[in-house]
C-alpha positions as CSV (number, residue, x, y, z in Angstrom):
1,M,3.0,45.7,-15.6
2,S,-0.5,45.4,-14.4
3,F,-1.4,44.6,-10.8
4,S,-3.3,41.4,-11.8
5,F,-0.1,40.1,-13.5
6,I,2.0,40.9,-10.5
7,A,-0.4,39.1,-8.3
8,L,0.0,36.0,-10.5
9,I,3.7,35.8,-10.2
10,P,3.8,33.8,-6.9
11,V,1.3,31.3,-8.5
12,L,3.5,31.0,-11.6
13,I,6.6,30.4,-9.5
14,V,4.9,27.6,-7.5
15,F,3.6,26.1,-10.8
16,I,7.0,26.1,-12.4
17,A,8.6,24.8,-9.2
18,F,6.1,21.9,-9.1
19,F,6.9,20.8,-12.6
20,Y,10.6,21.4,-12.3
21,L,11.2,19.7,-9.0
22,D,8.5,17.0,-9.4
23,P,8.5,16.2,-5.7
24,F,5.9,13.4,-6.0
25,K,7.4,11.9,-9.2
26,V,4.2,12.1,-11.2
27,V,5.4,14.5,-13.9
28,Y,8.3,12.6,-15.5
29,K,9.2,9.0,-16.1
30,Y,11.5,7.1,-13.7
31,K,13.3,3.8,-14.0
32,T,13.0,3.4,-10.2
33,F,11.3,5.5,-7.6
34,Y,13.6,4.5,-4.7
35,I,17.3,3.9,-4.2
36,S,17.9,1.0,-1.9
37,G,19.6,2.0,1.4
38,Q,18.4,5.6,1.2
39,P,15.3,7.3,2.7
40,R,12.2,7.9,0.6
41,Y,12.3,11.6,1.7
42,V,8.9,12.5,0.1
43,T,6.1,10.1,0.6
44,L,4.9,9.0,-2.8
45,N,1.6,7.6,-4.1
46,Y,2.3,3.8,-3.9
47,D,-0.5,3.0,-6.3
48,Y,1.2,5.2,-9.0
49,V,4.7,3.8,-8.1
50,A,3.4,0.2,-8.5
51,M,1.7,0.8,-11.8
52,E,4.6,2.7,-13.4
53,T,7.1,0.1,-12.1
54,F,5.0,-2.7,-13.5
55,L,4.7,-1.0,-16.9
56,Y,8.5,-0.4,-17.0
57,N,9.5,-3.9,-15.9
58,Y,6.8,-6.2,-17.4
59,P,8.5,-6.6,-20.8
60,T,11.6,-7.9,-19.0
61,Y,10.1,-10.1,-16.3
62,K,6.7,-11.1,-17.6
63,Y,5.1,-11.2,-14.2
64,N,2.3,-13.8,-13.6
65,S,2.0,-13.7,-9.8
66,F,0.8,-10.7,-7.7
67,I,0.5,-9.7,-4.1
68,I,-2.2,-7.0,-4.0
69,G,-3.3,-5.1,-1.0
70,N,-2.7,-2.1,1.2
71,S,0.6,-1.1,3.0
72,R,0.3,-4.3,5.2
73,S,0.8,-6.4,2.1
74,R,4.3,-5.0,1.6
75,F,5.6,-7.2,4.4
76,Y,4.9,-10.5,2.5
77,E,8.3,-11.2,1.2
78,M,8.8,-12.4,-2.3
79,D,11.7,-14.7,-1.5
80,K,9.2,-16.7,0.7
81,W,6.1,-16.5,-1.5
82,S,7.9,-17.4,-4.8
83,K,9.1,-20.7,-3.2
84,L,5.6,-21.5,-2.0
85,I,4.0,-20.9,-5.4
86,H,7.0,-22.1,-7.4
87,S,7.3,-19.0,-9.5
88,D,9.8,-16.1,-9.5
89,K,7.6,-13.9,-11.7
90,C,6.2,-12.1,-8.7
91,F,5.2,-8.5,-8.3
92,H,4.0,-6.3,-5.3
93,F,0.9,-4.4,-6.5
94,D,0.4,-2.6,-3.2
95,A,-1.1,0.9,-2.5
96,S,-1.5,3.0,0.5
97,V,-5.0,2.6,2.0
98,E,-5.8,0.2,-0.9
99,S,-9.5,-0.2,-1.6
100,L,-11.7,-2.9,-3.1
101,Y,-12.1,-0.5,-6.1
102,G,-8.3,-0.4,-6.5
103,I,-7.9,-4.1,-6.2
104,C,-10.7,-4.8,-8.8
105,K,-9.2,-2.2,-11.2
106,K,-5.7,-3.7,-11.0
107,I,-7.0,-7.2,-11.7
108,E,-9.1,-6.0,-14.6
109,F,-6.2,-4.0,-16.0
110,L,-4.0,-7.2,-15.9
111,D,-6.8,-9.1,-17.7
112,Q,-7.3,-6.4,-20.3
113,Q,-3.5,-6.4,-21.0
114,H,-3.6,-10.1,-21.5
115,V,-1.2,-10.7,-18.6
116,E,-1.1,-14.2,-17.3
117,I,-2.6,-14.3,-13.8
118,S,-1.4,-17.6,-12.3
119,N,-1.2,-16.7,-8.6
120,V,-2.7,-13.9,-6.6
121,M,-2.6,-13.2,-2.9
122,L,-5.1,-10.5,-1.7
123,V,-4.3,-9.0,1.6
124,I,-7.4,-7.2,2.9
125,D,-9.1,-6.0,6.1
126,Y,-12.2,-4.1,7.0
127,S,-10.9,-0.8,5.7
128,T,-10.1,-2.3,2.3
129,L,-13.7,-3.3,1.7
130,I,-15.2,0.1,2.3
131,E,-14.4,2.1,-0.8
132,T,-16.0,1.2,-4.1
133,V,-15.0,4.3,-6.1
134,N,-11.8,6.2,-6.8
135,S,-10.1,7.5,-3.7
136,N,-9.4,11.2,-3.0
137,G,-6.1,12.7,-2.0
138,H,-2.6,12.7,-3.5
139,L,-1.4,9.6,-1.6
140,V,-4.4,7.4,-2.4
141,V,-5.8,8.5,-5.8
142,K,-5.6,5.8,-8.4
143,H,-3.3,5.8,-11.4
144,P,-5.1,7.3,-14.4
145,L,-4.9,4.0,-16.3
146,L,-7.0,2.4,-13.6
147,S,-9.4,5.1,-12.8
148,G,-9.8,6.7,-16.3
149,Q,-9.1,10.1,-14.8
150,S,-7.2,12.5,-17.2
151,K,-3.5,12.9,-16.7
152,I,-4.0,16.7,-16.1
153,G,-6.7,16.0,-13.5
154,F,-4.4,13.5,-11.8
155,E,-1.5,15.9,-11.6
156,F,-3.7,18.7,-10.4
157,V,-4.4,16.6,-7.2
158,F,-0.6,16.6,-6.6
159,M,-0.3,20.3,-7.4
160,K,-2.9,21.0,-4.7
161,A,-0.9,19.0,-2.2
162,F,2.3,20.8,-3.3
163,C,0.7,24.1,-2.6
164,S,-0.1,23.2,1.0
165,I,1.8,25.7,3.1
166,K,2.8,23.0,5.5
167,F,4.2,20.7,2.8
168,L,5.7,23.5,0.7
169,F,7.6,25.1,3.6
170,A,9.0,21.7,4.8
171,Y,9.9,20.6,1.3
172,L,11.7,23.8,0.3
173,D,13.5,23.8,3.7
174,F,14.6,20.2,3.0
175,K,15.8,21.1,-0.6
176,L,17.8,24.1,0.6
177,S,19.3,22.5,3.8
178,G,19.6,18.9,2.6
179,K,18.4,17.8,6.0
180,I,15.2,16.2,7.3
181,K,14.3,18.1,10.5
182,P,12.1,16.7,13.3
183,Y,9.1,19.0,12.4
184,M,9.0,17.6,8.9
185,I,8.3,14.1,10.0
186,T,4.6,14.5,10.8
187,G,1.5,13.9,8.8
188,T,3.2,11.9,6.0
189,L,5.2,15.0,4.9
190,L,8.8,13.8,4.7
191,D,10.7,10.7,5.8
192,D,14.3,10.0,6.8
193,I,14.0,6.2,7.3
194,P,16.2,4.3,4.9
195,V,14.4,1.5,3.0
196,D,15.7,-1.6,1.2
197,Y,14.1,-1.8,-2.2
198,N,14.0,-4.5,-4.9
199,L,13.1,-3.1,-8.2
200,K,12.2,-6.4,-9.9
201,F,9.6,-7.3,-7.3
202,N,8.7,-3.7,-6.4
203,E,9.4,-4.8,-2.8
204,M,10.2,-2.5,0.0
205,K,11.6,-3.7,3.3
206,L,12.3,-1.9,6.6
207,N,15.4,-3.8,7.6
208,V,16.5,-0.8,9.7
209,F,13.6,-1.6,12.0
210,E,14.1,-5.4,11.9
211,D,17.9,-5.0,12.7
212,S,17.0,-2.7,15.6
213,I,14.5,-5.2,17.1
214,K,17.0,-8.1,16.7
215,I,19.8,-6.2,18.4
216,D,17.7,-4.8,21.3
217,P,13.9,-5.2,21.4
218,S,13.6,-3.0,24.4
219,K,15.3,-0.1,22.6
220,Y,12.9,-0.4,19.7
221,Y,9.8,-0.8,21.9
222,N,10.8,2.1,24.0
223,E,8.5,4.2,26.2
224,K,7.6,6.6,23.4
225,R,6.7,3.9,20.9
226,M,4.8,1.9,23.5
227,K,2.3,4.7,23.7
228,V,0.7,3.5,20.4
229,F,0.2,0.0,21.8
230,Y,-2.9,0.8,23.8
231,P,-4.7,-1.8,26.0
232,R,-7.4,-3.8,24.3
233,D,-10.6,-5.3,25.6
234,S,-10.6,-9.1,26.4
235,I,-14.1,-9.5,24.9
236,Q,-14.1,-10.1,21.1
237,K,-15.6,-7.1,19.2
238,F,-16.6,-7.0,15.6
239,Y,-16.5,-4.4,12.8
240,P,-19.9,-3.3,11.5
241,E,-21.1,-5.0,8.3
242,V,-19.4,-3.4,5.3
243,I,-20.1,-5.7,2.3
244,K,-23.2,-4.4,0.5
245,A,-24.5,-4.6,-3.1
246,E,-21.7,-2.4,-4.5
247,Q,-19.0,-4.6,-2.9
248,I,-20.6,-7.8,-4.1
249,V,-20.5,-6.5,-7.7
250,L,-16.7,-5.8,-7.4
251,L,-16.0,-9.1,-5.7
252,N,-17.8,-11.0,-8.4
253,R,-15.9,-9.1,-11.1
254,I,-12.6,-10.2,-9.4
255,K,-13.8,-13.8,-9.1
256,A,-14.8,-13.9,-12.8
257,I,-11.3,-13.0,-13.8
258,F,-9.8,-15.5,-11.5
259,K,-12.0,-18.2,-13.0
260,K,-11.1,-17.1,-16.5
261,H,-7.3,-17.4,-15.8
262,S,-7.6,-20.5,-13.5
263,T,-5.9,-18.4,-10.9
264,N,-4.5,-20.0,-7.7
265,Y,-5.7,-17.3,-5.3
266,K,-5.6,-16.8,-1.5
267,I,-7.4,-14.0,0.4
268,I,-5.9,-13.1,3.7
269,I,-7.8,-11.0,6.3
270,S,-5.1,-9.2,8.2
271,P,-4.5,-9.5,11.9
272,M,-4.8,-6.0,13.4
273,Y,-3.6,-4.7,16.7
274,D,-7.1,-3.4,17.6
275,Q,-8.2,-7.1,17.6
276,M,-11.4,-6.2,15.9
277,K,-12.8,-9.1,13.9
278,L,-14.5,-9.0,10.5
279,C,-18.2,-9.6,11.1
280,N,-19.7,-13.0,10.3
281,K,-22.0,-11.8,7.5
282,D,-19.0,-10.2,5.7
283,L,-17.0,-13.4,6.1
284,V,-19.9,-15.5,4.7
285,N,-20.2,-13.1,1.7
286,L,-16.5,-13.5,1.0
287,R,-16.7,-17.3,1.3
288,N,-19.8,-17.4,-0.9
289,V,-17.9,-15.5,-3.7
290,F,-14.4,-17.0,-3.5
291,G,-15.0,-20.3,-1.7
292,T,-14.3,-21.1,2.0
293,E,-11.0,-22.9,1.1
294,N,-9.6,-19.6,-0.2
295,I,-10.4,-17.3,2.7
296,Y,-8.0,-17.1,5.6
297,D,-9.3,-14.9,8.5
298,F,-6.5,-13.8,11.0
299,S,-8.5,-10.9,12.4
300,G,-9.7,-10.7,16.0
301,I,-8.2,-11.9,19.2
302,N,-5.5,-14.6,18.5
303,H,-1.9,-15.4,19.2
304,I,-0.7,-12.9,16.6
305,T,-2.7,-9.9,17.8
306,S,-2.1,-10.6,21.4
307,D,1.7,-9.9,21.2
308,Y,2.7,-6.3,20.4
309,H,6.1,-7.6,19.4
310,N,4.4,-8.8,16.2
311,F,3.9,-5.2,15.1
312,Y,6.0,-2.3,14.1
313,E,3.2,0.0,15.4
314,A,-0.5,-0.4,15.8
315,S,-1.1,-0.6,12.0
316,H,1.6,-2.8,10.5
317,Y,2.6,-6.4,11.4
318,R,6.1,-7.6,10.8
319,P,7.5,-9.9,8.1
320,H,7.8,-12.9,10.4
321,V,4.1,-12.7,11.0
322,A,3.4,-12.7,7.2
323,N,5.8,-15.7,6.8
324,Q,3.9,-17.6,9.5
325,M,0.6,-16.9,7.8
326,M,1.9,-17.9,4.4
327,D,3.3,-21.2,5.8
328,S,-0.1,-22.0,7.4
329,I,-1.9,-21.2,4.1
330,Y,0.3,-22.9,1.5
331,N,1.5,-25.8,3.6
């Protein structure tokens, strides 16, 4: 046996382990990616999860209404939204760190597949508007059906993540021990928080957090968690201008499809704990494309962002906040 072949053995073992274990669930087909009431364990690519779940379920449910956005859009509950739009054919089309590119590609995909697009709620913020091309990294790269990337190239992104010493060590330790250990819960490696999942809507809820807050808010907002709720300036600050020529092109492509389908659409600019506000020029551009009556800006200093109890942490607001915003928009 040659030295070169011996040197390749560890690589082959890792390669076989990746395809056999499929930790990111991108190799094989799955009816559901989550089991309600159980932890997610490995953080998956939510864009891929949403696309695969849509493809599997559409023949049954014939979705016509979509909530599209980043992880903040997950907390807009379908029980509430379906009543406001008078349709139960609803689907969460969310993605981690969703981009304007990803939103445009999803809407174009629905149009190309001749899916009825009756209602859309876009949940965006400053970060959503930045990216106009496919994202990099296994948690944010777009589904090949959206990006046009080859399946092999797509899976190679996940192979690289699997080969990370930090992830590989933690994942194999978890597989062997069956336990999520404290060191594993860093840098979106592994997760031991149980989630409540509705396959029909592709809806994920964190009832474990909500129950904890309802029982004893002081226990949830403890000294350790309060460290993320840093003090803010009382003077309103604005994000730099982000909507340029590339963004305008994508926004107009989205608007053209909405017009084609006579879509009832609403665009929500999320309230963020940092209390930064979308700049006026970006807001004008959004209104010029989609109409002032369809843009709802909750960014900046307001009654939502002023109270840390409205947030799980500095990045995600809670479902009751989403419910309040939906009420103000649709009623």
